[in-house]
C-alpha positions in Angstrom: -6.0 10.3 3.7 -3.7 9.3 6.6 -6.7 7.7 8.2 -7.9 5.6 5.1 -4.3 4.6 4.6 -4.1 3.2 7.9 -7.1 1.5 7.7 -6.5 -0.4 4.5 -3.0 -1.3 5.6 -4.3 -2.8 9.2 -7.2 -4.3 7.6 -5.2 -6.3 4.7 -2.9 -7.8 7.0 -4.8 -10.7 7.7 -4.9 -11.7 3.9 -1.3 -11.8 3.2 0.0 -15.1 2.6 2.5 -16.6 5.4 4.9 -16.8 2.9 5.0 -13.1 2.9 7.1 -11.0 4.9 6.5 -10.8 8.6 7.5 -8.3 11.3 6.6 -8.7 14.8 4.0 -11.6 13.7 2.1 -9.3 11.5 2.1 -10.2 7.7 3.0 -7.0 5.7 2.1 -7.8 2.1 4.0 -5.9 -0.6 7.1 -5.2 1.9 10.4 -6.8 0.8 13.9 -7.2 2.5 16.9 -5.4 0.6 20.1 -6.9 1.2 21.6 -3.2 0.5 20.1 -1.6 3.6 21.3 -2.1 7.0 20.0 -4.2 9.3 20.6 -3.3 13.0 17.1 -3.8 14.1 14.5 -6.1 12.9 12.7 -4.6 10.3 15.6 -1.8 9.1 16.1 -3.7 5.9 12.6 -3.7 4.7 11.1 -1.8 1.9 7.5 -1.2 1.4 5.7 -1.0 -1.9 2.2 -1.3 -1.1 1.1 -1.1 -4.7 -2.1 -3.4 -4.1 -3.0 -1.1 -1.2 -2.6 1.9 -3.0 -4.9 0.9 -6.3 -7.4 0.2 -3.4 -6.8 3.4 -2.0 -7.1 5.5 -5.0 -10.2 3.3 -6.0 -12.0 4.1 -3.0 -11.3 7.6 -2.8 -12.7 8.1 -6.2 -16.1 6.5 -5.3 -16.2 8.2 -2.0 -15.6 11.8 -3.7 -18.1 10.9 -6.7 -20.8 9.6 -4.4 -20.7 11.3 -1.4 -18.9 14.4 -2.3 -16.5 14.1 0.5 -13.0 15.7 -0.1 -9.8 14.2 1.5 -6.9 16.0 2.6 -3.3 14.6 2.6 -3.6 13.5 -1.1 -0.1 14.8 -1.8 1.4 12.4 0.5 0.0 9.3 -1.9 2.4 8.1 -4.6 1.6 8.4 -8.1 1.3 4.5 -9.9 2.2 3.8 -13.2 -0.6 2.4 -15.2 0.2 -1.5 -16.4 -1.4 -2.3 -19.7 -1.4 -5.5 -21.7 -1.2 -5.1 -25.6 -1.2 -1.6 -27.1 -3.8 1.3 -26.5 -5.6 2.8 -29.3 
């Protein structure tokens, strides 16, 4: 799980717009500064959300498990994501 997560985070870095948060020259995507956090070192005030990366990770895991029969260790380290729906559900 950790290996897949790092591959996706590193792989997605080049797609984030230049207007997003950057640390040490690397665009971070779903990472935002929080004024309530101390900022003694560069990046101390940053809060990662990585919602898009998490959705991609879960999607890839589902396919790999179903198609290839692989198992992933470390799934308990992933964050649960809410479902966003437009309209009412029947």
